[in-house]
C-alpha positions, 0 to 999 in steps of 0.5 A: 470515508475513513479507513475504519469505516471501510474496514467494517464494510470489508468485514461483512462482504469478505468474512460474513458473506459466503464465497458462493454469494460473494463471487456471484452475478447477484453480488456484481449487480448489487455492487454495481449500484454503488460502483457502476460499470467500474466493478466489472472493469476491475474484474477484467483488469485482474483477469488480464493482469499478465497481459496489461500494457503500461498504459492500461495500468496507468489509465485504470489508476487515474480513473479509479475513484478515491474511496478514502479521504487523504490516506488508505491507512487507519489511524492505528497504522498511522500512529504505529508508522510515525512512532517507528521512524528511524533516522533523519531521512524518510521515503514514502513509496506510493505516497498518493496524496502525501497525507501519511508524509504529513503525519510523519513530518508532524510526529518527527520534527527532526527529519532532514529529508522527506521524499514521496514517490508515486506514478499517478497521484502527484498531490505530494508535490504541493506539500512544503518540505516534501521532495516528490519523485515520479517513479514506479516501485519496481525501479526506484531512482535512488542509491542503495541505502539512500534513506534511513526509513522507507515506508510503503503502505497499500501498494504491494497488493497492486503490483504484479512484480511484487517480489521485485518491488520489495527488493527495491524497497529493501535496496534503498532502505538503510535502517528500517523498512515498513510495509502495510498491506490490507489483510483481505481475501480474493474474490471475483468482484472487488472494489479495488484494483488488487493483484495480490491478497494476504488473508493472514500475516504468514501470507505476507511473510511468504511474499516477503521471503527471504525474511530477515531475522530482525522483523515484525509482522502483526495485524493492525485491524484489517491491515498487516503491519510489517517492519524490518530493521536493516541495521543496528541503531546509531550509537 
């Protein structure tokens, strides 16, 4: 299933269904027909967020069914990211299958370094020309300003210490930082293991505070595309 299809489904269950129904046992029962017992497991996962062990966190992500084929990004987001790459080195933090890195590589043939970071999905390690690093976003094993462009899509909503995560992304980005998060509302029962919810662009800007003067934050479909320039473009 692609992102565009799930976005249409999300519109119905997040914006059309009233909250009294969306949070009800009736919705849980209906969702269980599709997701089984995992729908209840996800609810407990969020409820226990402050008390989760590293093992519990990793286990849920390893067991979580993949909804999208290859990437969580819509084609519109992919196109925007590929066109916004600055410099010769790119790091995709939370790269998953590496599908986005493949698009970035194809659209920017002059790149000299492509690095993918994840802590569960290791698919990117098999992509030619991609350096794969297993690491957590809260503590990235890179030097300050090591990459010209740092990309992080559909990750911040999963991270309890999201401010620390954003600080790490900013630390390793020399010229440009690009973050994409889903624009969604929080309900008791969800199909994703998300901790953080951003229903509006300004919701994410609060999470990204302090926001630099040179930034962009716009809606692309049901996603929020955020970009900040860390330095002036090369002459």
